[in-house]
C-alpha positions, 0 to 999 in steps of 0.5 A: 932347914929354914930360909933365913931371909927374915932373920938377923944374921948377927944373932946366929952362929956360923958352922965353924963357931957352932962346931967349936962350941959343941967340940965337933968338926964342921962336917959333923954339923952338916951331917946333923943338919942333913939328918934333921938332928939340928935346925939351920938357917940357909942364906943364899942359893943352894950350892953356895948357901951359908948355914947359920944356927941359933945359939939355943939350938947349939946349947941344947946339943952341947947339953946333950953331949955333956949329959952323955959324956957324964953318964959314960964317965959314971959308968966307967968309974963304976966298972973300975971299982 
């Protein structure tokens, strides 16, 4: 997690926006942050900190999810033939 003091907050996504784009629950986003699967910028004190995410990091995860889903769909179609 990175300190967000030097970033402009308008260029970053909230946890709810990030979750909506990827199609997961905000708790999943938090788990990914804690597991170091997603970089986050922290604003504020630790217990009440606000997390923000770069759009390019969210796009990367969305692309991974779409590739995984496409691969699974292709696999399922092959199995039904």
